C-alpha positions as CSV (number, residue, x, y, z in Angstrom):
1,M,0.0,0.0,0.0
2,K,1.4,3.4,-1.0
3,I,0.9,6.2,1.5
4,L,1.2,10.0,1.1
5,I,1.4,12.0,4.3
6,I,0.7,15.7,4.1
7,S,-0.1,18.5,6.5
8,D,-0.6,22.2,6.9
9,N,-1.7,23.0,3.4
10,H,-3.6,26.1,4.8
11,G,-6.1,26.2,1.9
12,Y,-3.4,25.7,-0.7
13,H,-3.1,22.9,-3.3
14,D,-1.6,22.6,-6.7
15,K,-0.9,20.0,-9.3
16,G,2.4,19.1,-7.6
17,I,0.5,17.9,-4.5
18,L,-2.2,16.2,-6.6
19,E,0.4,14.3,-8.6
20,H,1.5,12.6,-5.4
21,V,-2.1,12.0,-4.4
22,I,-2.5,10.1,-7.7
23,W,0.5,8.0,-6.9
24,A,-0.8,7.0,-3.4
25,D,-3.3,4.3,-2.5
26,E,-4.2,6.4,0.6
27,V,-3.6,9.9,1.9
28,W,-2.9,10.7,5.5
29,H,-3.4,14.4,6.4
30,A,-2.2,15.8,9.8
31,G,-4.5,18.9,9.9
32,D,-4.6,22.6,9.1
33,W,-6.6,22.2,5.9
34,L,-8.1,25.7,6.4
35,N,-11.0,24.7,4.1
36,T,-12.3,21.6,2.3
37,A,-10.9,22.5,-1.2
38,L,-8.1,19.9,-1.1
39,H,-10.4,17.3,0.4
40,T,-12.7,17.9,-2.5
41,E,-9.9,17.4,-5.1
42,I,-8.7,14.2,-3.4
43,M,-12.3,12.9,-3.4
44,K,-12.5,13.6,-7.1
45,L,-9.4,11.3,-7.5
46,K,-11.2,8.7,-5.5
47,K,-8.5,8.3,-3.0
48,P,-9.3,7.5,0.6
49,V,-8.1,10.0,3.3
50,M,-7.4,9.4,6.9
51,G,-7.1,12.9,8.3
52,V,-7.6,15.1,11.3
53,Y,-8.5,18.7,11.7
54,G,-6.0,21.3,12.9
55,N,-6.0,24.4,15.0
56,I,-7.0,26.7,12.1
57,D,-9.7,24.6,10.7
58,G,-13.4,25.6,10.9
59,M,-16.6,23.6,11.1
60,D,-16.5,22.6,7.4
61,V,-13.3,20.6,8.0
62,K,-14.4,19.4,11.5
63,L,-17.5,17.9,9.9
64,E,-15.2,15.8,7.7
65,Y,-12.4,14.9,10.1
66,P,-12.0,14.2,13.9
67,A,-9.2,15.6,16.1
68,I,-7.6,12.2,16.4
69,Q,-7.4,9.2,14.1
70,F,-6.5,5.7,15.3
71,F,-6.6,2.9,12.8
72,E,-4.7,-0.1,11.4
73,R,-3.0,-0.7,8.1
74,E,-1.1,-3.8,7.1
75,G,-0.9,-4.9,10.8
76,Y,0.5,-1.5,12.0
77,R,-1.4,0.7,14.5
78,I,-1.4,4.3,13.4
79,F,-2.2,7.4,15.4
80,I,-2.7,10.8,13.8
81,T,-3.3,14.2,15.5
82,H,-2.4,17.8,14.5
83,I,-0.5,19.3,17.5
84,G,1.6,16.5,18.7
85,G,5.0,17.7,19.8
86,K,8.1,15.6,18.9
87,P,10.1,12.8,20.5
88,G,11.1,13.8,24.0
89,K,8.6,16.7,23.9
90,Y,5.2,15.3,23.5
91,P,2.3,17.0,25.3
92,A,1.0,15.1,28.3
93,K,-2.2,14.1,26.5
94,V,-0.2,12.6,23.6
95,Q,2.1,10.8,26.0
96,S,-0.9,9.3,27.7
97,Y,-2.4,8.2,24.4
98,L,0.9,6.7,23.2
99,R,1.2,4.7,26.5
100,Q,-2.4,3.4,26.4
101,N,-2.7,2.6,22.7
102,K,0.9,1.7,21.8
103,P,0.8,2.7,18.1
104,H,3.6,1.7,15.7
105,I,3.4,4.9,13.7
106,Y,2.6,8.4,15.0
107,V,1.9,11.2,12.6
108,C,1.4,14.8,13.5
109,G,1.8,18.2,11.9
110,H,1.6,21.8,13.1
111,S,5.3,22.6,13.4
112,H,5.9,23.0,9.6
113,M,9.2,21.1,10.2
114,L,9.7,17.8,8.5
115,Q,10.9,15.1,10.9
116,V,11.2,11.3,10.7
117,Q,12.5,9.5,13.7
118,R,12.2,6.3,15.8
119,D,11.3,6.9,19.4
120,P,12.8,4.3,21.8
121,A,10.8,5.8,24.7
122,F,7.6,4.5,23.1
123,N,8.4,1.0,21.9
124,N,10.5,2.4,19.0
125,L,7.4,3.9,17.3
126,L,8.0,5.6,14.0
127,Y,7.4,9.4,14.4
128,L,6.4,11.1,11.2
129,N,5.9,14.9,10.7
130,P,5.6,15.7,7.0
131,G,6.3,19.4,7.4
132,A,4.0,21.7,5.5
133,C,2.8,21.3,1.9
134,G,1.2,24.8,1.8
135,T,2.7,28.2,1.1
136,H,1.7,29.9,4.4
137,G,4.2,29.9,7.2
138,F,7.9,30.3,7.9
139,H,9.1,27.1,6.2
140,R,11.2,27.7,3.1
141,V,10.5,24.4,1.3
142,R,7.1,22.7,1.0
143,T,7.3,19.1,2.0
144,A,5.5,15.8,2.3
145,L,6.3,12.2,2.9
146,R,5.5,9.1,0.9
147,F,6.3,5.4,1.5
148,Q,5.0,1.9,1.1
149,I,3.6,-0.2,3.9
150,E,3.2,-4.0,3.9
151,P,2.7,-6.5,6.6
152,Q,5.8,-6.2,8.9
153,L,7.6,-3.8,6.4
154,I,7.7,-0.1,5.9
155,H,9.9,0.8,3.0
156,S,10.8,3.3,0.2
157,M,10.3,6.3,2.5
158,E,10.8,9.5,0.4
159,V,10.7,13.2,1.2
160,V,8.8,15.2,-1.4
161,E,9.9,18.8,-1.7
162,W,8.7,21.8,-3.7
163,P,10.3,25.2,-3.6
164,K,7.9,27.5,-1.6
165,N,8.0,30.1,-4.4
166,S,7.1,27.6,-7.1
167,V,3.4,28.4,-6.8
168,K,1.4,27.6,-10.0
């Protein structure tokens, strides 16, 4: 299964993002959609989305997505939320959730900083923050993550980058 992880598009989408959506079997979105325009485009491509709302999202996005997603793919337990900290600096609520549910993969956004890291403090879970794929914010490069997941194997992890000023 091919997975695309995006976050913090802040109402922005372009053909570069949609090309990677086409590649994916499923899209995971870690919040801050701003509106449902990207959701609508992904639905037109008939791609399933596991997403959450972020701190800037209004009721239109909240009607489509919850604050937290917990689900399984290919035998892996996945947890997604928007504001989630980072290894060694998780909010108390996230730490509690990680201890109780023991996910294998934890995805969050908000920081606009791409980070991929194993966290030995939580059963070596795979922490994934895709950065920001939108144009709003302090980040200089727009980023996303894509990889493949199979039973007992996560592989072909790639960072997707677009120059922030390459708006089309």
